[in-house]
C-alpha positions as CSV (number, residue, x, y, z in Angstrom):
1,X,18.6,1.7,-32.8
2,X,17.6,2.8,-29.3
3,X,17.6,0.4,-26.4
4,X,14.3,-0.8,-24.9
5,X,12.8,1.4,-22.2
6,X,13.3,0.5,-18.6
7,X,10.0,2.1,-17.6
8,X,8.8,-1.1,-15.9
9,X,12.0,-1.7,-14.0
10,X,12.6,1.7,-12.6
11,X,12.0,1.5,-8.8
12,X,10.4,4.9,-8.6
13,X,7.7,3.8,-11.1
14,X,7.1,0.2,-9.9
15,X,6.3,0.0,-6.2
16,X,5.4,-3.0,-4.1
17,X,1.9,-3.2,-2.7
18,X,3.4,-3.2,0.8
19,X,5.2,0.1,0.1
20,X,2.0,1.6,-1.4
21,X,0.0,0.4,1.6
22,X,2.4,1.8,4.2
23,X,2.7,5.1,2.3
24,X,-1.1,5.5,2.2
25,X,-1.5,4.5,5.9
26,X,1.1,7.1,6.8
27,X,-0.7,9.7,4.7
28,X,-4.0,9.0,6.4
29,X,-2.6,9.1,9.9
30,X,-0.8,12.3,9.1
31,X,-4.0,13.9,7.9
32,X,-6.0,12.7,10.9
33,X,-3.3,14.1,13.3
34,X,-3.0,17.4,11.4
35,X,-6.8,18.0,11.5
36,X,-7.1,16.8,15.1
37,X,-9.9,14.4,14.4
38,X,-10.8,11.6,12.1
39,X,-11.5,7.9,12.0
40,X,-9.9,5.0,10.0
41,X,-10.5,1.3,10.1
42,X,-8.1,-1.4,8.8
43,X,-9.2,-4.9,7.9
44,X,-6.8,-7.7,7.1
45,X,-7.6,-11.1,5.9
46,X,-5.4,-14.0,4.7
47,X,-5.9,-15.3,1.2
48,X,-4.4,-18.1,-0.8
49,X,-0.6,-18.2,-1.5
50,X,0.2,-16.6,1.8
51,X,-1.1,-13.2,0.8
52,X,-2.8,-10.6,2.9
53,X,-5.7,-8.5,1.7
54,X,-5.6,-5.2,3.5
55,X,-8.5,-2.7,3.4
56,X,-8.2,0.8,4.8
57,X,-11.5,2.7,5.2
58,X,-11.0,6.4,5.9
59,X,-13.7,8.3,4.0
60,X,-12.7,6.3,1.0
61,X,-11.7,2.6,0.8
62,X,-8.2,1.5,-0.3
63,X,-7.4,-2.1,-0.9
64,X,-4.0,-3.8,-1.1
65,X,-2.9,-7.4,-1.6
66,X,0.5,-8.0,0.0
67,X,2.5,-11.2,-0.2
68,X,4.0,-12.1,3.2
69,X,7.6,-12.1,1.7
70,X,7.2,-8.3,0.9
71,X,6.9,-7.6,4.5
72,X,10.2,-9.2,5.4
73,X,12.3,-6.7,3.4
């Protein structure tokens, strides 16, 4: 018999919301600087269980929910 797949534990497949947020923010900033113009807006609000809802608006909207403990890593 084969062993169960580790697909859900491989770090390259399962990213934290904080890492996804910072990656997208970096991508958006890079694009704006590369083109020489652009606009982005970030909204952050506190939700229950010490989580932060982050919305980036830059042509499209991207929403992330980050637990405060993820930011301390």
